TORPA-4810 file (N, C-alpha, C, O; in nm, 3 decimals):
<nodes>
NODE_1_-1.985_0.727_3.965_-2.031_0.640_4.075_-2.108_0.508_4.019_-2.180_0.499_3.920_X
NODE_2_-2.071_0.413_4.110_-2.142_0.279_4.084_-2.273_0.271_4.142_-2.360_0.199_4.094_X
NODE_3_-2.293_0.349_4.254_-2.420_0.354_4.313_-2.470_0.496_4.352_-2.397_0.583_4.399_X
NODE_4_-2.594_0.509_4.329_-2.644_0.645_4.334_-2.806_0.615_4.415_-2.874_0.513_4.408_X
NODE_5_-2.835_0.749_4.494_-2.979_0.739_4.535_-3.040_0.849_4.473_-2.995_0.963_4.484_X
NODE_6_-3.157_0.815_4.398_-3.242_0.921_4.331_-3.377_0.919_4.408_-3.415_0.831_4.486_X
NODE_7_-3.447_1.036_4.371_-3.558_1.072_4.439_-3.674_1.095_4.324_-3.640_1.140_4.214_X
NODE_8_-3.815_1.063_4.352_-3.918_1.119_4.261_-4.049_1.101_4.331_-4.055_1.050_4.443_X
NODE_9_-4.144_1.137_4.273_-4.280_1.130_4.328_-4.351_1.002_4.338_-4.451_0.987_4.408_X
NODE_10_-4.289_0.901_4.258_-4.328_0.771_4.240_-4.212_0.686_4.229_-4.105_0.732_4.189_X
NODE_11_-4.227_0.568_4.261_-4.105_0.476_4.235_-4.044_0.477_4.101_-3.923_0.480_4.077_X
NODE_12_-4.145_0.473_4.013_-4.097_0.476_3.875_-4.014_0.590_3.841_-3.905_0.577_3.786_X
NODE_13_-4.078_0.731_3.883_-4.014_0.843_3.854_-3.874_0.859_3.917_-3.780_0.918_3.864_X
NODE_14_-3.872_0.800_4.034_-3.746_0.805_4.112_-3.639_0.713_4.032_-3.521_0.745_4.024_X
NODE_15_-3.680_0.623_3.987_-3.592_0.527_3.895_-3.556_0.581_3.770_-3.445_0.559_3.723_X
NODE_16_-3.640_0.650_3.712_-3.615_0.723_3.565_-3.513_0.831_3.614_-3.413_0.850_3.544_X
NODE_17_-3.529_0.890_3.711_-3.427_0.997_3.743_-3.296_0.954_3.763_-3.202_1.021_3.720_X
NODE_18_-3.278_0.847_3.826_-3.151_0.765_3.863_-3.087_0.737_3.724_-2.970_0.769_3.699_X
NODE_19_-3.169_0.675_3.632_-3.133_0.623_3.521_-3.048_0.725_3.434_-2.941_0.706_3.376_X
NODE_20_-3.133_0.851_3.443_-3.086_0.958_3.364_-2.941_1.010_3.430_-2.856_1.065_3.359_X
NODE_21_-2.927_0.994_3.532_-2.799_1.043_3.600_-2.677_0.960_3.568_-2.565_1.001_3.539_X
NODE_22_-2.726_0.817_3.580_-2.625_0.721_3.532_-2.595_0.707_3.407_-2.490_0.656_3.367_X
NODE_23_-2.698_0.756_3.325_-2.687_0.736_3.166_-2.688_0.608_3.127_-2.615_0.575_3.034_X
NODE_24_-2.760_0.527_3.184_-2.797_0.363_3.141_-2.931_0.329_3.125_-3.018_0.408_3.164_X
NODE_25_-2.961_0.215_3.070_-3.088_0.168_3.062_-3.120_0.098_3.181_-3.032_0.079_3.265_X
NODE_26_-3.256_0.051_3.199_-3.310_-0.023_3.324_-3.242_-0.159_3.337_-3.214_-0.199_3.450_X
NODE_27_-3.214_-0.229_3.236_-3.160_-0.348_3.252_-3.021_-0.356_3.299_-2.967_-0.462_3.328_X
NODE_28_-2.962_-0.235_3.307_-2.820_-0.252_3.359_-2.801_-0.203_3.493_-2.688_-0.178_3.536_X
NODE_29_-2.929_-0.184_3.574_-2.894_-0.153_3.732_-2.966_-0.249_3.799_-3.047_-0.323_3.743_X
NODE_30_-2.938_-0.251_3.938_-3.010_-0.324_4.028_-3.084_-0.200_4.106_-3.033_-0.092_4.132_X
NODE_31_-3.208_-0.239_4.134_-3.297_-0.125_4.208_-3.344_-0.184_4.354_-3.394_-0.295_4.372_X
NODE_32_-3.317_-0.091_4.447_-3.355_-0.110_4.590_-3.451_0.017_4.636_-3.407_0.131_4.638_X
NODE_33_-3.564_-0.010_4.665_-3.654_0.107_4.727_-3.613_0.129_4.864_-3.617_0.037_4.946_X
NODE_34_-3.568_0.261_4.897_-3.548_0.283_5.031_-3.656_0.362_5.101_-3.655_0.373_5.224_X
NODE_35_-3.748_0.416_5.025_-3.865_0.499_5.079_-3.989_0.472_4.978_-3.996_0.521_4.865_X
NODE_36_-4.083_0.390_5.035_-4.197_0.363_4.929_-4.293_0.463_4.949_-4.311_0.511_5.061_X
NODE_37_-4.357_0.500_4.851_-4.482_0.593_4.832_-4.585_0.539_4.934_-4.651_0.627_4.990_X
NODE_38_-4.609_0.423_4.966_-4.716_0.377_5.031_-4.692_0.372_5.176_-4.787_0.355_5.252_X
NODE_39_-4.578_0.386_5.217_-4.536_0.392_5.363_-4.533_0.526_5.390_-4.429_0.589_5.375_X
NODE_40_-4.651_0.586_5.435_-4.678_0.741_5.468_-4.763_0.729_5.609_-4.857_0.651_5.623_X
NODE_41_-4.717_0.815_5.706_-4.784_0.816_5.817_-4.878_0.930_5.845_-4.841_1.039_5.802_X
NODE_42_-4.992_0.925_5.909_-5.071_1.020_5.922_-5.021_1.173_5.927_-5.073_1.264_5.863_X
NODE_43_-4.910_1.185_6.016_-4.851_1.311_6.036_-4.764_1.370_5.902_-4.732_1.488_5.888_X
NODE_44_-4.733_1.259_5.808_-4.667_1.305_5.681_-4.750_1.326_5.577_-4.707_1.361_5.467_X
NODE_45_-4.880_1.307_5.603_-4.958_1.310_5.471_-4.974_1.442_5.399_-5.014_1.449_5.283_X
NODE_46_-4.938_1.557_5.484_-4.949_1.692_5.415_-4.802_1.717_5.344_-4.787_1.803_5.258_X
NODE_47_-4.687_1.625_5.395_-4.576_1.669_5.334_-4.556_1.620_5.183_-4.628_1.528_5.143_X
NODE_48_-4.463_1.678_5.099_-4.461_1.629_4.975_-4.405_1.490_4.961_-4.315_1.440_5.028_X
NODE_49_-4.465_1.442_4.873_-4.456_1.290_4.847_-4.307_1.261_4.785_-4.275_1.304_4.674_X
NODE_50_-4.228_1.191_4.861_-4.097_1.160_4.800_-4.051_1.018_4.820_-4.051_0.966_4.932_X
NODE_51_-4.011_0.956_4.712_-3.978_0.818_4.692_-3.821_0.821_4.675_-3.766_0.888_4.588_X
NODE_52_-3.765_0.755_4.753_-3.611_0.733_4.742_-3.570_0.587_4.687_-3.620_0.486_4.738_X
NODE_53_-3.479_0.581_4.582_-3.442_0.451_4.553_-3.296_0.424_4.531_-3.232_0.520_4.489_X
NODE_54_-3.240_0.325_4.548_-3.090_0.311_4.535_-3.063_0.221_4.400_-3.096_0.103_4.384_X
NODE_55_-2.999_0.299_4.313_-2.949_0.222_4.178_-2.829_0.185_4.184_-2.753_0.276_4.218_X
NODE_56_-2.769_0.060_4.160_-2.643_0.014_4.141_-2.609_-0.057_4.022_-2.677_-0.154_3.985_X
NODE_57_-2.512_-0.017_3.960_-2.477_-0.060_3.850_-2.425_-0.232_3.847_-2.345_-0.280_3.928_X
NODE_58_-2.485_-0.300_3.744_-2.444_-0.432_3.760_-2.300_-0.441_3.700_-2.251_-0.353_3.628_X
NODE_59_-2.233_-0.566_3.741_-2.093_-0.586_3.702_-2.050_-0.558_3.566_-1.948_-0.493_3.543_X
NODE_60_-2.131_-0.607_3.468_-2.105_-0.611_3.336_-2.123_-0.458_3.280_-2.063_-0.418_3.180_X
NODE_61_-2.208_-0.382_3.351_-2.242_-0.245_3.306_-2.137_-0.167_3.343_-2.102_-0.079_3.264_X
NODE_62_-2.071_-0.183_3.460_-1.965_-0.117_3.515_-1.851_-0.095_3.388_-1.812_0.017_3.355_X
NODE_63_-1.804_-0.220_3.325_-1.727_-0.219_3.220_-1.759_-0.144_3.107_-1.670_-0.086_3.044_X
NODE_64_-1.904_-0.136_3.068_-1.951_-0.087_2.953_-1.935_0.057_2.976_-1.881_0.125_2.889_X
NODE_65_-1.982_0.119_3.102_-1.966_0.271_3.118_-1.827_0.332_3.106_-1.799_0.440_3.055_X
NODE_66_-1.731_0.231_3.169_-1.587_0.272_3.167_-1.541_0.287_3.051_-1.476_0.386_3.018_X
NODE_67_-1.578_0.164_2.955_-1.506_0.182_2.831_-1.584_0.286_2.744_-1.521_0.325_2.645_X
NODE_68_-1.699_0.334_2.762_-1.762_0.448_2.691_-1.680_0.584_2.718_-1.649_0.667_2.633_X
NODE_69_-1.654_0.587_2.848_-1.592_0.724_2.892_-1.448_0.745_2.856_-1.396_0.857_2.852_X
NODE_70_-1.374_0.616_2.827_-1.238_0.616_2.792_-1.203_0.681_2.649_-1.263_0.636_2.551_X
NODE_71_-1.125_0.767_2.633_-1.104_0.832_2.508_-0.934_0.838_2.471_-0.854_0.910_2.532_X
NODE_72_-0.907_0.768_2.386_-0.740_0.758_2.349_-0.728_0.799_2.222_-0.759_0.721_2.132_X
NODE_73_-0.677_0.933_2.191_-0.657_0.983_2.080_-0.506_0.963_2.033_-0.416_0.976_2.115_X
NODE_74_-0.479_0.930_1.896_-0.350_0.889_1.838_-0.271_1.048_1.842_-0.323_1.158_1.859_X
NODE_75_-0.140_1.015_1.821_-0.048_1.127_1.830_-0.093_1.239_1.721_-0.090_1.361_1.739_X
NODE_76_-0.135_1.172_1.604_-0.175_1.259_1.487_-0.306_1.339_1.528_-0.323_1.460_1.513_X
NODE_77_-0.396_1.249_1.583_-0.532_1.325_1.618_-0.520_1.441_1.715_-0.593_1.540_1.708_X
NODE_78_-0.432_1.427_1.797_-0.410_1.516_1.911_-0.328_1.653_1.836_-0.359_1.770_1.861_X
NODE_79_-0.233_1.619_1.751_-0.167_1.731_1.682_-0.269_1.802_1.579_-0.244_1.916_1.538_X
NODE_80_-0.374_1.740_1.543_-0.467_1.782_1.446_-0.554_1.873_1.526_-0.568_1.990_1.491_X
NODE_81_-0.618_1.824_1.639_-0.703_1.906_1.741_-0.634_2.026_1.788_-0.696_2.130_1.808_X
NODE_82_-0.503_2.016_1.808_-0.410_2.122_1.857_-0.409_2.221_1.765_-0.429_2.338_1.798_X
NODE_83_-0.388_2.186_1.648_-0.362_2.272_1.537_-0.510_2.374_1.502_-0.516_2.496_1.489_X
NODE_84_-0.605_2.285_1.495_-0.737_2.359_1.484_-0.750_2.470_1.597_-0.770_2.586_1.561_X
NODE_85_-0.741_2.443_1.716_-0.768_2.530_1.813_-0.665_2.638_1.806_-0.694_2.754_1.837_X
NODE_86_-0.537_2.602_1.762_-0.425_2.724_1.762_-0.476_2.829_1.668_-0.475_2.949_1.695_X
NODE_87_-0.525_2.773_1.546_-0.553_2.849_1.437_-0.666_2.952_1.478_-0.667_3.066_1.431_X
NODE_88_-0.772_2.901_1.582_-0.880_2.974_1.615_-0.818_3.087_1.726_-0.848_3.206_1.720_X
NODE_89_-0.740_3.037_1.813_-0.688_3.140_1.911_-0.589_3.224_1.885_-0.563_3.303_1.975_X
NODE_90_-0.522_3.229_1.780_-0.452_3.330_1.708_-0.524_3.453_1.675_-0.482_3.565_1.704_X
NODE_91_-0.649_3.426_1.605_-0.714_3.546_1.576_-0.816_3.597_1.705_-0.842_3.716_1.726_X
NODE_92_-0.867_3.487_1.783_-0.936_3.524_1.892_-0.860_3.616_2.011_-0.913_3.707_2.074_X
NODE_93_-0.764_3.581_2.020_-0.669_3.683_2.130_-0.655_3.820_2.074_-0.633_3.907_2.158_X
NODE_94_-0.662_3.854_1.961_-0.646_3.982_1.893_-0.764_4.069_1.951_-0.753_4.190_1.972_X
NODE_95_-0.877_3.994_1.975_-0.998_4.088_2.044_-0.987_4.098_2.178_-1.078_4.151_2.242_X
NODE_96_-0.875_4.049_2.238_-0.867_4.058_2.394_-0.772_4.153_2.438_-0.701_4.209_2.355_X
NODE_97_-0.762_4.179_2.565_-0.651_4.271_2.622_-0.527_4.234_2.561_-0.511_4.114_2.535_X
NODE_98_-0.432_4.320_2.533_-0.312_4.310_2.474_-0.197_4.213_2.542_-0.107_4.156_2.480_X
NODE_99_-0.224_4.207_2.690_-0.122_4.102_2.763_-0.190_3.966_2.767_-0.144_3.879_2.840_X
NODE_100_-0.288_3.946_2.697_-0.344_3.802_2.691_-0.280_3.701_2.640_-0.251_3.710_2.521_X
NODE_101_-0.249_3.602_2.700_-0.161_3.474_2.656_-0.233_3.354_2.673_-0.309_3.342_2.769_X
NODE_102_-0.217_3.259_2.585_-0.272_3.135_2.586_-0.172_3.011_2.595_-0.053_3.024_2.568_X
NODE_103_-0.222_2.905_2.629_-0.137_2.758_2.630_-0.216_2.657_2.608_-0.320_2.640_2.671_X
NODE_104_-0.172_2.579_2.514_-0.270_2.456_2.466_-0.162_2.322_2.486_-0.051_2.319_2.433_X
NODE_105_-0.206_2.234_2.554_-0.142_2.126_2.591_-0.221_1.995_2.550_-0.339_1.986_2.582_X
NODE_106_-0.160_1.899_2.484_-0.224_1.791_2.438_-0.233_1.678_2.545_-0.163_1.684_2.646_X
NODE_107_-0.316_1.579_2.524_-0.342_1.466_2.608_-0.393_1.358_2.531_-0.426_1.374_2.414_X
NODE_108_-0.401_1.237_2.596_-0.449_1.134_2.522_-0.601_1.137_2.496_-0.654_1.075_2.404_X
NODE_109_-0.671_1.223_2.593_-0.808_1.250_2.559_-0.856_1.376_2.495_-0.974_1.395_2.464_X
NODE_110_-0.757_1.464_2.477_-0.796_1.592_2.422_-0.683_1.690_2.435_-0.565_1.665_2.411_X
NODE_111_-0.742_1.822_2.483_-0.655_1.929_2.509_-0.703_2.005_2.633_-0.819_2.014_2.672_X
NODE_112_-0.583_2.065_2.694_-0.597_2.152_2.804_-0.571_2.297_2.758_-0.460_2.323_2.712_X
NODE_113_-0.668_2.396_2.766_-0.632_2.517_2.713_-0.648_2.615_2.830_-0.748_2.615_2.901_X
NODE_114_-0.552_2.691_2.845_-0.560_2.807_2.953_-0.541_2.950_2.900_-0.447_2.975_2.826_X
NODE_115_-0.613_3.027_2.930_-0.594_3.170_2.907_-0.558_3.264_3.006_-0.618_3.262_3.113_X
NODE_116_-0.458_3.355_2.983_-0.425_3.441_3.112_-0.429_3.590_3.082_-0.393_3.634_2.972_X
NODE_117_-0.467_3.658_3.169_-0.467_3.813_3.172_-0.525_3.853_3.296_-0.574_3.774_3.377_X
NODE_118_-0.518_4.003_3.313_-0.578_4.043_3.428_-0.716_4.100_3.405_-0.779_4.144_3.501_X
NODE_119_-0.763_4.101_3.294_-0.877_4.160_3.262_-0.974_4.067_3.175_-1.024_4.104_3.069_X
NODE_120_-0.992_3.945_3.231_-1.089_3.851_3.160_-1.209_3.804_3.242_-1.269_3.699_3.220_X
NODE_121_-1.235_3.881_3.327_-1.351_3.873_3.386_-1.474_3.840_3.318_-1.554_3.757_3.362_X
NODE_122_-1.489_3.911_3.203_-1.598_3.909_3.090_-1.604_3.774_3.046_-1.710_3.711_3.038_X
NODE_123_-1.492_3.729_3.017_-1.483_3.580_2.952_-1.513_3.476_3.038_-1.533_3.365_2.989_X
NODE_124_-1.519_3.496_3.165_-1.554_3.397_3.249_-1.715_3.397_3.282_-1.786_3.297_3.278_X
NODE_125_-1.752_3.517_3.310_-1.909_3.507_3.314_-1.966_3.487_3.456_-1.887_3.461_3.547_X
NODE_126_-2.092_3.496_3.478_-2.143_3.464_3.599_-2.123_3.318_3.631_-2.182_3.237_3.559_X
NODE_127_-2.046_3.273_3.729_-2.014_3.152_3.776_-1.973_3.068_3.659_-2.015_2.953_3.649_X
NODE_128_-1.889_3.125_3.564_-1.826_3.036_3.474_-1.910_3.030_3.345_-1.859_2.967_3.253_X
NODE_129_-2.024_3.082_3.325_-2.116_3.040_3.203_-2.073_3.093_3.083_-2.120_3.044_2.980_X
NODE_130_-1.986_3.191_3.075_-1.914_3.227_2.935_-1.810_3.140_2.925_-1.784_3.089_2.816_X
NODE_131_-1.736_3.109_3.037_-1.618_3.024_3.018_-1.659_2.868_2.958_-1.595_2.816_2.866_X
NODE_132_-1.758_2.812_3.014_-1.821_2.700_2.963_-1.869_2.707_2.819_-1.854_2.611_2.743_X
NODE_133_-1.923_2.815_2.783_-1.972_2.835_2.644_-1.873_2.831_2.543_-1.894_2.777_2.434_X
NODE_134_-1.759_2.890_2.576_-1.640_2.912_2.503_-1.569_2.772_2.507_-1.503_2.741_2.407_X
NODE_135_-1.576_2.689_2.608_-1.517_2.550_2.616_-1.587_2.463_2.511_-1.530_2.374_2.448_X
NODE_136_-1.718_2.499_2.499_-1.805_2.413_2.395_-1.778_2.438_2.255_-1.788_2.352_2.168_X
NODE_137_-1.739_2.580_2.233_-1.693_2.619_2.104_-1.568_2.542_2.061_-1.551_2.479_1.956_X
NODE_138_-1.476_2.560_2.174_-1.348_2.491_2.131_-1.337_2.362_2.110_-1.260_2.314_2.027_X
NODE_139_-1.421_2.290_2.192_-1.447_2.138_2.176_-1.499_2.112_2.042_-1.458_2.010_1.986_X
NODE_140_-1.582_2.185_1.981_-1.645_2.161_1.839_-1.526_2.205_1.742_-1.512_2.137_1.641_X
NODE_141_-1.448_2.301_1.761_-1.343_2.340_1.681_-1.221_2.235_1.692_-1.156_2.201_1.593_X
NODE_142_-1.201_2.199_1.795_-1.091_2.083_1.806_-1.112_1.972_1.730_-1.021_1.911_1.675_X
NODE_143_-1.259_1.931_1.723_-1.311_1.803_1.683_-1.299_1.801_1.514_-1.304_1.695_1.452_X
NODE_144_-1.284_1.908_1.459_-1.284_1.925_1.305_-1.190_1.830_1.228_-1.072_1.866_1.230_X
NODE_145_-1.214_1.733_1.171_-1.120_1.642_1.097_-1.074_1.540_1.181_-0.975_1.473_1.150_X
NODE_146_-1.138_1.523_1.285_-1.083_1.403_1.400_-1.185_1.307_1.400_-1.300_1.346_1.416_X
NODE_147_-1.160_1.182_1.386_-1.261_1.078_1.389_-1.315_1.071_1.534_-1.437_1.071_1.551_X
NODE_148_-1.240_1.067_1.628_-1.296_1.052_1.763_-1.335_1.173_1.849_-1.283_1.281_1.820_X
NODE_149_-1.406_1.168_1.935_-1.447_1.283_2.029_-1.317_1.357_2.100_-1.238_1.299_2.175_X
NODE_150_-1.312_1.463_2.071_-1.188_1.531_2.139_-1.252_1.603_2.276_-1.356_1.667_2.268_X
NODE_151_-1.196_1.591_2.375_-1.231_1.650_2.488_-1.144_1.776_2.523_-1.024_1.762_2.544_X
NODE_152_-1.205_1.900_2.529_-1.132_2.029_2.558_-1.171_2.079_2.686_-1.287_2.111_2.714_X
NODE_153_-1.049_2.089_2.783_-1.078_2.155_2.903_-1.022_2.287_2.925_-0.900_2.301_2.935_X
NODE_154_-1.111_2.398_2.935_-1.074_2.533_2.922_-1.071_2.586_3.057_-1.159_2.563_3.141_X
NODE_155_-0.956_2.668_3.080_-0.952_2.744_3.226_-0.885_2.884_3.207_-0.777_2.904_3.152_X
NODE_156_-0.966_2.974_3.260_-0.918_3.120_3.239_-0.874_3.187_3.379_-0.956_3.200_3.470_X
NODE_157_-0.750_3.225_3.391_-0.701_3.288_3.512_-0.728_3.200_3.623_-0.775_3.256_3.722_X
NODE_158_-0.711_3.089_3.630_-0.718_2.978_3.729_-0.862_2.966_3.783_-0.883_2.924_3.897_X
NODE_159_-0.962_3.004_3.698_-1.098_3.014_3.777_-1.148_2.883_3.824_-1.209_2.877_3.931_X
NODE_160_-1.127_2.778_3.751_-1.184_2.621_3.806_-1.110_2.590_3.933_-1.169_2.527_4.021_X
NODE_161_-0.978_2.631_3.951_-0.916_2.597_4.083_-0.975_2.660_4.199_-0.996_2.608_4.309_X
NODE_162_-1.000_2.790_4.157_-1.053_2.878_4.274_-1.203_2.831_4.300_-1.239_2.815_4.416_X
NODE_163_-1.296_2.808_4.192_-1.409_2.769_4.220_-1.423_2.621_4.295_-1.517_2.589_4.369_X
NODE_164_-1.317_2.544_4.261_-1.322_2.418_4.315_-1.312_2.417_4.480_-1.371_2.343_4.559_X
NODE_165_-1.224_2.518_4.505_-1.175_2.551_4.671_-1.313_2.609_4.711_-1.365_2.559_4.811_X
NODE_166_-1.367_2.692_4.656_-1.497_2.760_4.691_-1.614_2.648_4.725_-1.685_2.648_4.826_X
NODE_167_-1.616_2.561_4.625_-1.722_2.446_4.638_-1.707_2.336_4.762_-1.793_2.269_4.819_X
NODE_168_-1.562_2.344_4.782_-1.512_2.238_4.869_-1.539_2.291_5.012_-1.558_2.213_5.106_X
NODE_169_-1.541_2.426_5.026_-1.563_2.500_5.158_-1.713_2.491_5.168_-1.762_2.442_5.269_X
NODE_170_-1.789_2.534_5.069_-1.929_2.521_5.081_-1.959_2.400_5.146_-2.016_2.397_5.254_X
NODE_171_-1.918_2.282_5.074_-1.958_2.150_5.102_-1.956_2.124_5.267_-2.052_2.090_5.336_X
NODE_172_-1.823_2.150_5.311_-1.801_2.135_5.449_-1.887_2.220_5.551_-1.927_2.175_5.658_X
NODE_173_-1.907_2.336_5.510_-1.983_2.435_5.585_-2.143_2.375_5.588_-2.206_2.369_5.694_X
NODE_174_-2.196_2.334_5.466_-2.329_2.283_5.462_-2.320_2.149_5.552_-2.406_2.135_5.639_X
NODE_175_-2.238_2.069_5.539_-2.250_1.937_5.610_-2.255_1.954_5.765_-2.322_1.884_5.841_X
NODE_176_-2.175_2.058_5.801_-2.181_2.096_5.949_-2.309_2.150_5.982_-2.353_2.109_6.090_X
NODE_177_-2.382_2.232_5.917_-2.515_2.279_5.940_-2.613_2.175_5.955_-2.681_2.167_6.057_X
NODE_178_-2.624_2.079_5.842_-2.706_1.951_5.839_-2.678_1.888_5.973_-2.773_1.864_6.047_X
NODE_179_-2.557_1.858_6.012_-2.544_1.782_6.141_-2.589_1.854_6.239_-2.654_1.788_6.321_X
NODE_180_-2.579_1.972_6.263_-2.615_2.044_6.360_-2.779_2.065_6.367_-2.832_2.060_6.478_X
NODE_181_-2.851_2.085_6.260_-2.977_2.111_6.268_-3.061_1.992_6.233_-3.184_2.003_6.233_X
NODE_182_-2.995_1.866_6.198_-3.049_1.751_6.150_-3.148_1.777_6.066_-3.248_1.706_6.073_X
NODE_183_-3.141_1.880_5.974_-3.239_1.895_5.848_-3.147_1.906_5.712_-3.038_1.961_5.698_X
NODE_184_-3.224_1.838_5.619_-3.158_1.831_5.489_-3.139_1.977_5.419_-3.225_2.064_5.426_X
NODE_185_-3.037_1.991_5.362_-3.010_2.141_5.293_-3.013_2.113_5.126_-2.938_2.029_5.078_X
NODE_186_-3.097_2.183_5.048_-3.092_2.188_4.892_-2.998_2.288_4.856_-3.015_2.399_4.905_X
NODE_187_-2.896_2.268_4.775_-2.808_2.357_4.731_-2.873_2.413_4.584_-2.961_2.349_4.526_X
NODE_188_-2.819_2.539_4.532_-2.867_2.588_4.412_-2.823_2.498_4.294_-2.732_2.416_4.306_X
NODE_189_-2.883_2.515_4.195_-2.847_2.448_4.068_-2.707_2.454_4.024_-2.656_2.565_4.009_X
NODE_190_-2.633_2.339_4.000_-2.493_2.345_3.968_-2.481_2.272_3.848_-2.565_2.185_3.824_X
NODE_191_-2.378_2.295_3.758_-2.320_2.212_3.653_-2.272_2.077_3.705_-2.234_2.065_3.821_X
NODE_192_-2.275_1.977_3.618_-2.215_1.849_3.648_-2.096_1.853_3.698_-2.079_1.784_3.799_X
NODE_193_-1.999_1.920_3.655_-1.870_1.926_3.710_-1.846_1.989_3.844_-1.743_1.970_3.908_X
NODE_194_-1.952_2.071_3.885_-1.938_2.118_4.033_-2.004_2.040_4.113_-1.964_2.032_4.229_X
NODE_195_-2.109_1.972_4.073_-2.181_1.878_4.157_-2.101_1.759_4.199_-2.118_1.701_4.307_X
NODE_196_-2.010_1.723_4.105_-1.911_1.614_4.134_-1.801_1.650_4.228_-1.733_1.568_4.289_X
NODE_197_-1.789_1.790_4.235_-1.692_1.824_4.359_-1.760_1.814_4.490_-1.698_1.773_4.589_X
NODE_198_-1.882_1.849_4.497_-1.954_1.839_4.615_-1.959_1.702_4.671_-1.933_1.671_4.787_X
NODE_199_-2.001_1.615_4.561_-2.017_1.472_4.585_-1.887_1.415_4.660_-1.884_1.351_4.766_X
NODE_200_-1.782_1.453_4.581_-1.657_1.380_4.608_-1.595_1.441_4.760_-1.524_1.376_4.837_X
NODE_201_-1.632_1.552_4.777_-1.578_1.623_4.897_-1.663_1.549_5.023_-1.604_1.530_5.130_X
NODE_202_-1.771_1.517_5.012_-1.847_1.474_5.132_-1.872_1.316_5.121_-1.949_1.263_5.201_X
NODE_203_-1.801_1.233_5.012_-1.814_1.120_5.008_-1.764_1.021_5.140_-1.822_0.922_5.184_X
NODE_204_-1.647_1.078_5.184_-1.597_1.004_5.301_-1.656_1.047_5.432_-1.618_0.994_5.537_X
NODE_205_-1.760_1.156_5.431_-1.818_1.192_5.561_-1.928_1.078_5.600_-2.016_1.041_5.523_X
NODE_206_-1.909_1.030_5.731_-1.978_0.915_5.780_-2.126_0.963_5.837_-2.206_0.882_5.886_X
NODE_207_-2.156_1.116_5.822_-2.271_1.139_5.892_-2.362_1.211_5.779_-2.481_1.222_5.809_X
NODE_208_-2.324_1.256_5.665_-2.415_1.303_5.571_-2.397_1.236_5.459_-2.295_1.167_5.448_X
NODE_209_-2.495_1.244_5.350_-2.481_1.195_5.243_-2.537_1.274_5.114_-2.631_1.347_5.143_X
NODE_210_-2.509_1.274_5.009_-2.561_1.372_4.914_-2.628_1.292_4.794_-2.586_1.182_4.757_X
NODE_211_-2.727_1.353_4.740_-2.805_1.304_4.621_-2.836_1.427_4.538_-2.852_1.541_4.583_X
NODE_212_-2.841_1.388_4.401_-2.875_1.504_4.301_-3.026_1.464_4.256_-3.064_1.348_4.242_X
NODE_213_-3.100_1.575_4.235_-3.229_1.583_4.210_-3.250_1.687_4.099_-3.168_1.778_4.086_X
NODE_214_-3.367_1.674_4.012_-3.403_1.758_3.920_-3.350_1.735_3.790_-3.264_1.648_3.778_X
NODE_215_-3.394_1.810_3.677_-3.326_1.791_3.547_-3.232_1.915_3.523_-3.237_2.015_3.594_X
NODE_216_-3.152_1.902_3.424_-3.054_1.988_3.385_-3.145_2.095_3.305_-3.243_2.060_3.239_X
NODE_217_-3.105_2.226_3.316_-3.002_2.279_3.384_-3.008_2.336_3.523_-2.933_2.419_3.575_X
NODE_218_-3.155_2.249_3.591_-3.163_2.306_3.724_-3.143_2.193_3.822_-3.191_2.193_3.935_X
NODE_219_-3.068_2.099_3.771_-3.023_1.985_3.861_-2.930_2.021_3.991_-2.822_2.079_3.975_X
NODE_220_-2.974_1.987_4.106_-2.902_2.036_4.216_-2.880_1.914_4.343_-2.933_1.803_4.340_X
NODE_221_-2.812_1.952_4.426_-2.761_1.841_4.514_-2.845_1.879_4.669_-2.853_1.991_4.719_X
NODE_222_-2.891_1.772_4.714_-2.945_1.769_4.851_-2.842_1.704_4.953_-2.790_1.596_4.928_X
NODE_223_-2.818_1.769_5.060_-2.721_1.716_5.171_-2.808_1.673_5.308_-2.866_1.750_5.384_X
NODE_224_-2.801_1.559_5.314_-2.900_1.508_5.435_-2.822_1.421_5.531_-2.712_1.378_5.494_X
NODE_225_-2.870_1.390_5.653_-2.809_1.311_5.731_-2.819_1.139_5.689_-2.918_1.090_5.635_X
NODE_226_-2.725_1.081_5.718_-2.721_0.931_5.683_-2.824_0.878_5.756_-2.855_0.939_5.859_X
NODE_227_-2.894_0.764_5.723_-2.990_0.704_5.811_-2.904_0.577_5.880_-2.959_0.503_5.962_X
</nodes>
């Protein structure tokens, strides 16, 4: 996202939270204060102090961020990464149920690995925690002997697709509740991948907006009415 809204107890804290989310330095953004800590009424004096700021990437910074995220592996690097993971998976599946199968697909940015079986719930873990841990391991293995960073996307029994559908349904339900009650709702902490699904689902909603607050791994989304 080129523009985000961040919160904090002070203006500086709100800006710092936004910079961490965008992963850029202060000189690469334009800052607009939406709610100042000095503008507090008598009736809000007991309420938690919250400052909202809008951070917008400068035009030259958009190019820098985009270039930084783009990964293009050569055919040789893709094959090397695949062979690294292939060697690991051959031994790894021996410890899994007999009907377990896996597939590795190469791409310009890395590998897409899928594992299938009817008894792999333990490999997914609570809300995908084990799956993401294994994905990190595969990423490290794939990158051995490869100069560029290799991105590995792991899916087990179609978990990510099911999780994405669940989160999209949650986003719609929460948005309706916020519109009906006119009160913001703070969701439970989620991984960046899951927060992105919520943001994307509600991005086109004309009545609510989403903001991310907190530090990893406790970062979460707040859904509130647009002003």
